[in-house]
VEXVO-466673 format. One record per residue (C-alpha): residue in one letter; x, y, z. Coordinates in steps of 0.001 Angstrom, whole numbers, padded with zeros to 6 digits, always signed. Layout:
BEGIN
aXYZ...
This chain:
BEGIN
m+041472+025045+184862k+044194+022407+185318k+043984+019149+183386k+042719+016227+185470l+044221+012774+185510t+042499+010693+182839t+043271+007251+184245m+044302+005791+187582l+048069+006044+187910y+049832+002852+188963g+053583+003164+189361g+056011+005010+191557d+059558+006275+192039y+062070+004995+189502n+065750+005925+189436p+067108+004586+186137e+070151+006831+186464q+071342+004381+189140w+071391+001549+186577p+073098+000801+183248e+071075+002132+180337k+070969-001341+178786s+068796-002516+181733w+066054+000061+181215n+064166-001868+178531d+064085-004985+180700d+062689-002922+183590i+059983-001470+181357k+058907-004942+180236i+058474-005929+183885f+056466-002774+184585e+054197-003490+181637e+053679-007052+182831a+052222-005606+186063d+050096-002980+184244i+052274-000250+185731n+051469+002824+183666s+053385+005665+185341v+056803+006574+186718t+057953+009286+189110i+061423+010412+188044n+064101+012997+188828v+063320+013287+192551f+066949+013335+193736s+068955+014188+190608w+070263+017703+191265a+073926+016634+191443l+073541+014711+188183l+071813+017597+186398q+074214+020272+187619p+077800+019117+188316n+078848+022700+189089e+077248+026115+189246n+077818+026966+185603t+077151+023585+183992y+073853+021803+183361d+073681+018328+181871f+070258+016943+180910s+071540+014175+178665i+070559+011275+180953l+067218+012793+181946d+066473+013425+178245k+066993+009730+177514i+064811+008645+180456i+061940+010939+179522d+062205+010019+175845k+062162+006301+176687f+059000+006513+178794t+057291+008939+176432k+057729+006543+173521k+056308+003742+175678n+053359+006049+176520f+053891+005961+180276k+052394+008758+182338i+055234+010760+183892v+055320+012438+187293l+058305+014737+186857a+060051+015993+189983t+062108+019166+190158a+065088+017529+191942t+065312+020279+194567a+064909+018032+197610a+068640+017417+198198l+071528+019751+197406p+074783+018744+195635a+078121+018822+197448w+079592+021674+195419m+076851+023993+196660f+077744+023411+200321k+081417+024021+199544k+080824+027229+197627y+077866+028627+199598p+077844+027382+203229d+074726+029440+204010v+072577+026981+202018a+072980+024490+204877r+070596+024435+207791v+071564+025263+211346d+070076+022779+213766y+068249+023246+217063q+071550+023019+218941g+073078+025843+216868r+075310+023669+214639r+075546+024335+210905h+075098+021190+208876v+077629+019971+206347f+076967+018152+203079g+074948+014958+203470q+071532+013440+204075r+068559+015251+202478h+066146+018031+203517n+069384+019898+203914a+068491+023352+202573c+067743+026507+204521p+064501+027942+203085n+065727+031496+203720s+069174+031139+202159p+069447+033628+199253n+071887+031321+197492y+069638+028287+197785l+066646+030252+196525r+068604+031654+193574l+070101+028319+192506m+066852+026412+193081q+064861+028798+190890k+067454+028657+188122l+067389+024839+188041v+063574+024679+188023d+063430+027249+185239k+065683+025110+183039i+063742+021906+183790a+060333+023473+183215q+061405+025218+180009r+062930+022000+178650y+060084+019577+179340a+056893+021647+179611s+055661+020673+176149n+055750+016925+176868s+052107+015813+177096n+053067+012585+178899i+053951+014642+181964v+050697+014529+183928v+051960+015857+187283w+054850+018093+188329h+056286+016923+191658i+058022+019742+193557n+060825+018909+196012n+059979+015896+198229e+058488+015375+201697y+059108+018862+203052g+059990+019050+206727g+062591+020060+209281n+063427+023482+210692c+066398+025808+210375y+067683+028162+213092c+070366+030108+211197d+071019+033856+211054n+069170+034179+207733c+066122+032558+209288q+066417+034718+212402s+066537+037886+210294a+063562+036747+208196f+061656+035745+211341r+062042+039240+212810k+060592+040728+209617w+057777+038170+209692l+056950+039130+213290k+057028+042836+212506n+054537+042251+209701r+052347+040125+211981y+052338+042308+215113q+053306+045749+213716t+054803+046967+217014v+056931+045426+219761e+054255+046510+222246k+051687+044293+220522l+054173+041440+220347n+054976+041764+224069s+051281+041702+224887a+050586+038700+222622w+053409+036631+224119n+052904+037943+227690m+056541+039025+227757n+056467+040703+231152f+056913+037130+232355w+060496+036528+233574s+061601+039963+232350h+061281+038943+228721t+060076+042343+227457i+061387+043180+223975y+062271+046797+223088e+063878+046354+219662w+063080+043796+216929d+066704+042660+216804e+066435+041460+220417i+064260+038547+219263v+066132+035262+219197v+064857+032186+217384p+063774+029456+219808n+066464+026836+220224e+068089+024689+222852l+070217+027599+224082g+067300+030035+224346d+063646+029939+225342a+063076+026521+223854f+064702+023611+225634g+064692+019852+225802p+064139+017837+222600e+063170+019950+219586n+059533+021132+219575s+058893+019688+223038e+059557+022347+225705t+059392+026125+225698t+059321+029055+228081v+057339+031299+225714a+054845+029203+223779g+053790+032164+221640l+057347+032504+220366s+057743+028795+219638v+054374+028392+217921d+055007+031495+215817y+058393+030094+214789l+056765+026898+213581r+054254+029005+211639f+057139+031002+210168q+059171+027934+209180s+056145+026285+207576e+055469+029479+205606s+059145+029763+204637m+059165+026261+203155l+055811+026918+201510n+057246+030041+199891t+059964+027941+198262f+057250+025610+196921k+055301+028570+195546l+058402+029943+193831e+058918+026628+192042k+055239+026392+191152q+055184+029893+189654i+058150+029050+187422i+056559+025813+186185e+053242+027541+185500s+054987+030220+183428y+055855+027434+180952d+053048+024936+181637p+049902+026484+183122d+047731+023393+182571t+049444+020411+184253l+048808+019502+187886i+051483+020554+190407t+051916+019064+193861t+054300+017893+196544n+054017+014848+198775f+052710+015170+202323h+053858+012606+204864g+053782+011779+208559l+051090+011192+211173p+050862+014132+210610n+054067+016056+209907k+054815+018511+212731q+056905+020938+210683t+054431+021842+207956d+050896+023134+208303y+049173+020982+205692a+045989+023039+205876s+047884+026100+204612w+049893+024083+202122a+046799+022363+200716k+045539+025662+199329e+048558+025759+197007q+048294+022154+195728d+046510+021330+192488i+046006+017826+193848i+046815+016489+197316a+049542+013809+197412y+050448+011603+200361d+053113+009038+201293s+051720+006194+203402y+053964+003927+205451p+052026+002432+208371t+053974+000135+210664f+053084-003524+211141e+051203-002571+214303t+049385+000503+212979p+045653-000182+213266a+043690+000164+210027f+041647+003088+211387e+044780+005243+211833t+045751+004747+208196a+042157+005493+207172f+042313+008677+209274m+045247+009983+207234y+043494+009190+203954d+040362+010987+205172m+042580+013918+206125m+044066+014031+202614r+040585+013933+201094g+039491+016663+203511l+042504+018824+202662g+041489+018559+199024n+037915+019713+199723g+036597+016217+199096n+038386+015708+195777p+040414+012570+195007f+044056+012585+196097m+047255+010824+195058l+048803+007986+197006m+052289+009120+195971e+054344+006588+197924s+053777+003269+199652t+055759+000061+199752p+055134-003107+197749s+056748-005173+200515q+058888-003948+203411v+060498-000679+204404n+064016-000538+205784w+063725+002255+208329q+061138+001058+210833a+062338-000757+213926y+060588-003920+212746s+059180-004517+209285p+057639-007977+208857l+056586-009176+205438k+053096-008288+204321r+050888-011342+204587p+049419-012872+201413g+046787-010476+200097q+047744-007699+202507l+049394-005536+199845r+046208-005519+197773a+043999-004670+200734t+046213-001893+202091e+046587-000212+198695f+042861-000513+198012q+042227+001113+201387a+043714+004302+199947v+041509+004014+196848a+038462+003357+199015h+039084+006581+200945g+039620+008725+197863a+042927+007996+196087d+042993+008035+192287t+046564+006725+192179v+048556+003887+193730q+052293+004543+193641y+055272+002917+195277f+058624+003811+196561q+060343+002218+194812l+059973+000541+191413k+063475-000938+191426q+065524-001767+194508s+068718+000227+194932l+072048-001606+195131g+073614+000684+197702a+073142+003303+200416t+070474+003565+203081e+067457+002449+201014k+068986-000677+199469f+066786-002894+201642h+063641-000833+201094g+061132-002962+199187a+060515-002540+195468v+058521-003902+192558i+061772-005190+191019s+063808-006679+193841h+067508-007499+193865s+066685-010880+192331d+065228-009248+189180s+062676-012066+189232t+058993-011777+188432d+058404-015256+189818t+057925-014054+193374r+054878-013743+195601a+055414-009990+196013f+055639-009274+192287k+052630-011444+191506e+050582-009468+194045v+051830-006188+192542a+050761-007439+189109q+047353-008605+190350l+046721-005162+191828g+047764-003558+188549h+045274-005696+186662d+042542-004841+189203l+043173-001107+188987k+043138-001192+185190k+039796-003028+185336i+038076-000507+187636s+039789+002715+186541s+036981+003985+184319d+034389+003300+187049i+036243+004780+190024m+038164+007731+188552h+036869+011086+189812t+034222+009546+192059t+033930+011273+195425t+032876+010597+198985s+030200+012461+200915a+030703+012820+204654k+028270+014352+207112v+030756+014321+210003g+033839+016532+210130i+036693+016133+212611l+038736+019290+213136f+042511+019017+213016d+044389+022294+213432w+048183+022474+213120a+048677+025536+215331n+046569+023814+217978y+048690+020667+217522w+051867+022668+218102s+050516+024548+221090v+049276+021369+222809e+052753+019884+222372y+054219+022892+224219m+051599+022965+226961a+053127+022855+230467t+050105+021796+232474i+048767+019349+235052t+049529+016156+233119q+052323+015186+230767d+050106+012723+228905l+047996+015121+226828n+048332+013957+223239y+046377+015761+220540t+046729+013177+217778k+045932+010274+220106l+042718+011910+221272i+041731+012756+217692h+042362+009101+216801d+040155+007939+219678y+037192+009958+218412y+037819+009017+214797k+038038+005330+215781a+034601+005457+217417l+033101+006779+214168y+035145+004420+211955n+033963+001411+213969n+030385+002564+213435n+030952+002833+209664v+030230+006556+209667t+031995+008429+206867v+034257+011212+208144d+036151+014134+206636v+039195+015315+208594i+039061+019072+208054d+040747+022289+209177i+039347+025294+210985d+038920+027302+207762s+036701+024633+206171d+033013+025108+205472f+031311+023694+208592s+027819+023952+207140k+028332+020777+205072y+028355+018648+208222d+025643+017437+210558l+028241+016869+213287l+031489+018728+213912v+033911+017013+216315a+036745+019088+217816p+038561+017225+220595l+041121+019166+222637l+040577+022427+220761y+042970+024191+223118m+043807+027082+220781v+040831+028987+219370k+041958+031706+217012d+040096+034991+216711g+036743+034486+214993l+036626+030702+215362g+034413+030809+218454k+031875+032927+216565k+032095+030620+213539i+031273+027631+215763e+028402+029532+217418d+026924+030363+214029y+027278+026753+212882v+025388+025445+215919a+022797+028225+215915n+021950+027301+212323g+021274+023680+213223g+024691+022066+213488n+025855+019683+216194f+029219+020429+217810l+031269+018244+220152t+034365+019324+222051t+036268+018207+225136y+038363+019147+228111f+041226+021622+227557s+039321+023384+224784g+038973+027150+224324l+041810+028033+226681v+044118+030201+224559n+044133+032482+221533e+046353+032066+218477s+049345+033525+220356d+048896+030923+223104k+047649+033511+225588i+044861+032546+228011y+041362+033872+227425p+040366+035564+230709g+036974+034888+232234g+037134+031121+232636y+037314+028042+230459p+036362+027177+227748g+036815+030843+226792p+035062+031684+223516l+033248+028318+223645k+031536+029031+226997k+028416+030465+225421v+027833+027700+222867t+028572+024894+225366g+026513+026527+228135l+029033+025837+230925w+032270+026842+232559v+035025+024733+234058e+035793+025562+237673e+038739+023180+238133t+040401+020287+236337d+041670+017233+238185a+044691+015316+236925i+044089+011578+237138i+047346+009730+237643p+047913+006832+235216q+046916+003917+237466n+043651+005576+238530k+040283+006034+236843v+037068+007886+237552t+033682+006187+237195i+031034+007742+234950n+027317+006987+234713y+025245+007895+231666d+021586+008823+232155d+020514+005426+230822k+022533+003714+233604t+025410+002732+231292t+028688+002874+233216c+032176+003534+231899t+035414+005090+233125g+037430+008191+232425n+041118+008875+232796l+043781+011524+232219v+041750+014500+233502s+038344+015362+234928d+036797+018779+234431i+034657+019987+237313i+031852+021598+235360r+029424+024361+236315l+026315+024375+234125e+025081+027650+232658g+022231+026421+230475a+023618+023019+229531e+022358+019736+230976a+024291+016637+232000i+023889+013419+230015a+026542+011661+232113t+027884+012343+235606y+030904+011351+237648a+030194+008516+240092s+033436+008575+242043e+035883+011074+243543f+034809+014123+245541y+033049+015543+242466a+030714+012540+242184g+027290+013620+240956t+028635+016537+238914p+028462+016656+235090a+030977+014660+233041v+029311+014876+229596t+026872+017664+228728k+024598+018910+225978n+023428+022448+225354n+020623+023496+223041f+021849+026567+221189g+019671+028121+218525k+018604+025321+216176g+021532+023072+217110v+023234+021350+220031a+026730+021570+221535y+028193+018633+223469y+031071+018787+225934v+033098+015836+227268g+034933+016648+230479t+037174+013592+230744h+039029+011112+228565l+036377+008435+228072d+037442+004811+227705d+036557+002933+224506s+033216+001763+225848g+032326+005268+226992l+033123+006754+223598a+031268+003932+221822h+028182+004648+223942l+028443+008392+223335f+028559+007940+219567k+025766+005398+219607y+023725+008124+221323l+024822+010779+218796i+024179+008560+215778t+020627+007999+216991k+020019+011574+218105i+021425+013247+214989r+020345+010433+212653l+023816+010030+211227s+024027+007672+208265q+025948+004415+208712l+027164+002405+205731s+026567-000681+207858t+025266-001295+211367n+027666-004242+211573i+030315-003260+214134n+033488-005059+213094p+036775-003127+213426s+038421-005609+211038l+036306-004311+208170d+036943-001000+206438i+033635+000008+204834t+033544+003105+202654e+031851+004421+199545r+032664+006496+196487h+030050+007754+194069n+029277+009772+190991e+025999+010841+189401k+025330+007339+188073n+026618+004857+190640t+027635+004316+194231f+030537+001937+194858y+030863+000271+198264f+034313-000868+199338i+034345-003662+201930l+037911-004512+202912n+038951-007216+205342m+041920-005566+207032s+042833-008657+209042n+044503-012021+208704e+041282-013848+209633p+038078-014527+207636q+035229-012087+208304e+031519-012133+207534l+030200-009814+204848p+027853-007307+206558s+024196-008234+206219e+023351-005053+204269f+025355-006390+201318k+024132-010001+201416n+021568-009769+198654n+021454-010171+194912q+021227-006434+194289f+025013-006111+194467i+027702-007058+191970d+031423-007101+192791i+033017-005085+189972l+036317-006920+190453t+034801-010339+189764a+031605-009372+187888s+029688-011674+190239q+027782-011507+193500p+029982-011099+196560k+031089-013918+198793t+029309-014003+202145t+032577-014797+203917l+035536-012547+203197d+038929-014217+203047p+041840-012646+204965w+042730-009306+203342a+039876-009680+200843v+038801-006727+198712t+035205-006385+197575i+033890-003439+195557l+030136-003523+195121k+027627-001581+193084k+023906-002111+192806
């Protein structure tokens, strides 16, 4: 059993090697002033640690670790394998990736290693072995941080050779591969394994990377292969660390909305704790950020996760990065805690003087001053986290609604050449999540291998790819009393992106009690009118399924177009449960009405019946207490929901009863 974190970590990435050693003590004093108790170090230090193949120099890292150990900081120690030194490219060109256009990279940037380069793998393992052996006995190291923000694909000869072996293991024979990918199409039949070419701009993939393909089975399998290849490098590092330190948590940092290159559901199984880097733009709605936090909690089977990176002020790489408004930093960081984070960490603790991240915000800015609004807010948050750490640490969240997010499905939808170019898997998932978020219903974002039985409602929008066995798993879930909701373009293909014959939605036909005869593409300026049974009217767009009922009943029908009067939204009693099907892209009011119906029908619990999208309302609990987080995620005052306006509640941040009006970006944490 790995050791758990014993206190909430507050800190982030620190690069003291970029600064004179005489400045380190001054930096530490500033960190202590803000109750910063942890540092993430050694993320990008490979060139410093190993100036050439035969020389290792840990003298600077020794001093850094010794300094923070003596000051009793918690240390998140990275393995420095995220960016390769120049000498390695010069001596071993195969370590560099080949891009989608067939060009081999030269030294520069980061994420620059081929995961199937024998030289990279050999040199990476040797470095990690020396780091782990040297520092494994240091009890201040509470997390090992492998690599950094994995992502990006390689299309080199080493990857092509490894991909052919991967396919042979997956399909066994070329005949099975040809059948899975439907390779009689356009005379694509393969007779020998070495005839397989990685998808790239010159082959069966075309257009921008990961956007167009002739053979979707090939392209989706290559993304699976690349994700597994990068995961294998992570596992190699983890195995080395565990040979010296079997007890300390090991992780890497997930990122993106979500990252297209790595299948987080597969990666999560190898993480001792889930870690995430959160950088919403100024225009990102609060529910989208909450969605990613709920995904991280879901990936960790409901356990707390790490907010590994965020910014204390501005980032430098977004098109526009306005200042955070007064109080906004505190609210946005507490949003992560509210949804399950047991750490708040920044990139970066001290602002770099040069290169591309010199204008990326930091706790210590170029002014070195603590007399700034940003630093004072960082310090206030540090004091708050220290105050609540013993209450909140290791508390969990219980959700009765699960939203399915499947990476292979994500990839396959991106490649889909169909009747509309506007299908967007993540946008549709966000639409359904938003409807639940606005109703203050707690949600886990889960993967297809999760335990469905924990949930009263399972929501699976645009479940285009249904792998073998998933249809039966969903049937069993509903038959045993579960409620399942899916939408148009669901159940069309298997895990090789090959159509299920017999009509849509394929393996979901039985549980939904219908089949789709045709699907109409609705051009952007048009809409279709929909009437619910209770006379509520809304509109649909994007597509309209023309549905034939086979046991299901309509709860809403189209009221325009030639298919007026036919089902638009259906329900089907199946065993002890119910399956719902939505045949069009409902507008916000249509989705709001649908979930109002489902909340009543299924008796889903709401933390508040107050519908205010400006408020993020969540809860975390343990055996003794339940803590309610009410966050004003706006620049305007908001009313405290009526459920919390009584003297039963105490705000643990102020040790007093909550205010009935929440200031802009206010944070309230209540317990009875």
